[in-house]
N, C-alpha and C positions, 0 to 999 in steps of 0.2 A: 862459929866461935868455939875455940878449944876449951876443954875442961882444965882446971888448974891441976888436978891430979890425974895421972894416967890410969885409965881403967884397964884392968887385966884383959888380955886378949881372949876372945872367945872363938871357938871353932865355928866357922859358918855352917848354918844348917843346910843340908842338901836341898837343892831346888825341888819344890813340889811339882808333882806331875800335873801337867796341864790337862784339864778335863775337856773333852770334845765339846765344842760350842753347840748348843741346841737352838733350833729355830724358834722364832717367836710363837707364843701360844695364840689361840684364837682370840682370847680376851685382849691380849696386847695388840693384836692386829686391829681389832675393832676399836680399841682405844686410840690407836694411831690414826685411823680414819676419822674418828670424831674430832681429835685434836687438830688434824690438818684441815678439816672442813671449817672448823671454827676460825682458824687462822685466815682462811680465805675471806670470811665474812667480816673480819675486823676492819674498822676504818683506819686509815693511815694516821699515825700519831705524829706529834710535833717532832719527836726525837726517835723516829722509827729506825729500823735497821737500814743501813745504807750499802751493805754489801751482801753477797751470797753467803759468806761465812757467818755473818751475824744472823742471817735468816735461818740458816741451819741450826745454829745454837738455840735460837728461840723455839724452833720446832722440837728439838730434843728436850728442852725444858717442858714443853707442853706434853710430850709423850710420857715423860717421867711422872708428871702430875696426874695424867690420866691413868697410868699404870697403878698408882696407889689406890685408886677408887674403882678399878675395874672389877673387883670382887664384891662391890656393894649390891644391895637388893635390887635397885632400879638402875637401868642404864642411863648414861648422861643425857641421851636424846631419845625421842620417841620415834624418829623416822630413820634410824640407822638400819640398814638392810641386814637382817639376820640370815644365818645359813639356812637354806630351805630344807624342810624335812619331807620325807615321803608321805603320801596320803595314807592315813590310817595310823600314823605314829601317835604315841601317847603324848598328851599335853599340848597338842596343836591348838593354836588360838581359834582356828576354824578348820574343819576337816578337808576342805578343798573349795574350788570354785564351782558353783552349781547354777543351773539355768531352769527356767520354766517354759514349757511348750505352750504357746498361746492357743493352740487348737485343742489340746487334751488336758492341759493343766498339770501334766506330769513333771516331776522334778528330774532334771537330766544332769549327768556329769558333763564336764567340758568336752570330753572325747566322744560323747554320745549324741550331742545336740543335732548335728547335721543329719545323721542317719535316722534319728527318731522323728525329726520334722519331715523328712522325705517320706517315711512310712505313714505319718499322719495325713499328709497331703494325698498320697495315693489311696488311702482308705476312704477319703472324702468323696472319691468319684462315685461311690455307690449311692450316695445321698444327694449330692449336688454337683453333677459333672461340669457345669459351666464354671462355678466358683473354683472347683478343684483344678480345672485346666488353666484358669487365670493365675491361681497361686503357683502352679507348676511353671508357667512361663516366666513369672517374675522372680521366682526363688531358685529354680534349678539352673538358670542361665546366669553366670556371674558377670559377663560383660554388659554393663548397664547401657553403654552406647548402642550395642547391637540389639538389645532388648527394646530400647526406645524406637530405633529405626524399624524393627519388625512390627511392633505394636502400632506405630503410626501408619504403616502400610496396610495392615489389617483394617484399621479404622477407615482408611481411604476406600477400601473395597466396600465396606458396609455403608459408607456415606453415598457412594454411587448407587447402591441398591435403593437406599432411602429416597434419594433425589430423583431417580429414574426407575420407578417400580415397573413401568410398562415395557422397559427395554430388556430383552432376554439376555443380551450379551453381558450385562453387568451381574447377572445371576450365575455366571459360569466363570470359574478360575482355572486356568490351565496350569497343572502342577509342574510341567517342565518349562514354564515361563522363566526367563532369566531373573526377573525381579523376585518372583516367588522363591526360586531356588536360593538366591543370594541373601534374601532378607528374612524369609519366613521358614523355609524348610530346615534351616540350620539351627533353629531354636526348639528346645524341648517343650512340649505342651501345645504347640500351635495346631497340630493335626487334631488333637483331642478337642481343642476349642472349636474348630470349624465343625466337627461332627456334633458337638454338644449343642450348638446353636441352630442346627438344622441343615447343614451341608452333607451331601452324600457323594461318594466317589462313583464315577461312571466313565466308561470308555465311549468317546464321541468321535465322529469323523471330523477330519480337518481338511478344509479346502486345499486342493492341489497337493494332497498327500495321500498315499495309498493306505497306510496303516492308521488306525485310530489312536488317539492319545487319551491319557487319563485327566479328568477334570473333577473339580468340586462343583456340584450343582446344588443350589438352594432348593429345598423341597417346597411344595405348595403350602403346607401347613405353616411353615416359618414365614413364607412370603406374605401370608394373610395376617401376620402379627408384626407389622413394622415397628411398633412401639417396643416390642421385646428386643428386636435387633438393636435399636437405639440404646436401650438400657444396658444390654450386654457390652456394647461398644464403650459406653461411659465407664462401666466397671473395669474393663480392660485398661482403659487409658489412665485411670486414677488409682489403680492397685499398687501396692508396695510389696517388696519381698517379705515372706514370713520369716521372722527372726525370733529366736529364743530370747527371752528377757532375763537379765541377770537377777538371780535370786539374792535378795538382801541377807538372808539367813539371820534375821533379827534375833538377838539374844540379850537377856538382861542378867547382870551379875550383881552379887552383893558387893559392898565396899571391900576393896582389896589393896594391899600394898604392891601387888603385882600388876596394877592397872596399866602401867606403861611398858610392860614386857609383852612382846609379840613374837610367837613362834609360828612362822608362816610355812605353809606347804609350797612346793615348787610351782604350783599353778599360778602363783602371784607374780611370777617373773617371766620376762620374755626369753631369758637365757634358760638353758636346761640346767638341771640340778648340778651335773658334773661341771658345766662351764662356770657356774657361779661359785662352786667350791674352789675351782682352780683360781678364779679371780680373787677370792678371799685369801688364798695362800700367798698371792703375790702382792697383797696390800702393803707389805713392808716396804716395797719399792716406791710407795707413794711419798715417802719422805724425800727422796731425791727429786721426784717429779715436781712436787710442790715447792721445793726449795729453789727452783729455777724461777727467775723473774719472768712473768708472763704478761702479755698485753691483755687489755680488757676483752678484745675480740676472742682471744684464745680461751679465756675463762668462760665467756658466754657460750662458746661452742661446746666446751666440755659439759657445762650445765645442761644444755639442750640434749646432748647425747645421754646424759645421766637420766633425764626425765623420760626418755623414750624406752628405757630399760623395763619400765613397769607398765603392765596392762591393767592391773587391779590394785586396789588399796583397801585395807581393813581399818575402819575408823571406830574409835570408842569415844563416847561423850560421858563425862563425869558430872553428876548432878550435885546440888548442894548437900544432899543427904549421903553422898558417897556412892550411890548406886551407879552402875555403868550400863549404857546402851551401846550395843555393837552391831555393825552392819558392813556389808561388802559393797564396794562401788567400783565403777570403772575409773581408772586414773585420770581420764580426760573429761569426766563429768564435772559439771559446774557446782560451785558451793551451794547454790540454791537447792540442789538435790538433797544435800545433807540437812538443810533447814526443813524441807518437807518431810524427810524421814523422821526427824526428831519431833516435829509438830504432830505427826500421826500418833505418837506414843504418849502425848501429854493429856492429862485430864482437862486442864484449862488451855485448850489448843487455840483459843482466841487471843491470848495474851502475847504481846511481843517479847522476844527474848534475844539473847546474844550468845555467840559461841566464840570462845577464845582459844587460840592455838598456844603452843608452848612459847614462853616469853611474853605472854600477855597480848599477842597480836590478835586484834579483833577481825573476825571474818564477816564481811557484810553480805547479807542475803542478796542484795542487788548487784553485787560486784560480779562482773562477767569473767571470772577466773576459774580455771580448772584446778582440780586437786594437785596435779603434778606441777602446775605453775605456782602453787602456794607452798610447795615443799611437803605436802601431806601424803607422800608415797614412800615406801609401800605400806606404811601403817602410821598412825598418829593417835595421840590422846588429846582430846579437846575438853574444855570446861564450859559448862552451861551456867548462865545466870539470867534472871529475869531483867527486863528493862528497868533500870533504876527509877526513872521518872514515873513510869506507870505504877510501879510497886509503891512508890511514895504516895501517889494519888489514892490508891486503894486503901492504904493504911490511914490516910487523912480522913477518908470517908467512914472510918470505923469498921471496915471489913478486913477479913483475913483470908489468905489463900489456904487451900487444903494442904495439910502437912505432907501428904503423899503427892508427888509431882507426876509420877507415871500412872497409867491406867491400871485398874485393879487386875484385869486379866493378864497383863504383862507381869505384874508383881507376883501373881499366883504361880508363874512358871520361872521364878528367879532361880539362878544357879550360883554355885560357888566357882570362882575363877581359880583354876589350878594349872 
């Protein structure tokens, strides 16, 4: 609409120089990922978007909303993957992934575990050569099918001796025998096992052959103790590989507004640190990827691929008094492992309790779900509460629970979360 009076003409301002466009910040990229993930989880509405253009518009609205809160104290979600830090960096939620050697009790770094377990097994030969050789067979050889075939063959040799102690042919094993070469000689630790249970190498003549061949021959002392051979056979058959156990690295923290912030080292990811940084730089492209209408099968395939990215998860449990209990778990461990971990820390460990994930989702101890199947990777904050019905019964009886939920020895080592 024209004005009634003509306004004096003004000289147009010179066009402003266009500033070069900067790439999205890390906060914006993480906000984008959170917004897009939330869009995937939303149920279809009665008047939902019906075209790709409207979906894109909705995504952009979500991104703008996330961008306004990206600088807040706590991140919108507790299981958004942070950028990994190098081990030893300040303010890491946990210094790295560590393991415990079951033979020595030593704490091992992730990159040390195989070499240190090998050393522990080899050092065990000086005290118990039979047990050490069995551990070597089951641990050093990675092909489990070959191990089973070799172990079953050795057991068959020992069964023949046990069933036919008077027959000399069963007390001798030809080393160049095809079965021995293909099933036993190829496995580390088998020769040490034969020698530990009483076999000795000897060159013996072979009928219709000029030169002698090498045999394992059971000595007289071992033959006189058939029960020992039977015991060694059972130990060999039922042994398992020696594996380092994941160290929980249990820590207790004072109440903190940073409870849902997790700064994880690169050990927690299947990808290398460089690969993960590159992936985060490309997260802006998720807008276009998630804007395309996808089938349910496509979404499920992406979710499965996402779950496999993580090997470990760092979990925190917040108690009614605000204190936090933290531990490291395998991403594929079951929810029951977390319940057991929490129960070990409670003063009243006989009382039933509940654990709630973000959004109030109750995690059942009996549910046969892994952490990565519950979305609790690579980190998550959960809430502890006593079973309401049991708590009501206790109060009705005139009793009161101890105000301190965690064991005193844990509270004595409480830390500040920084």
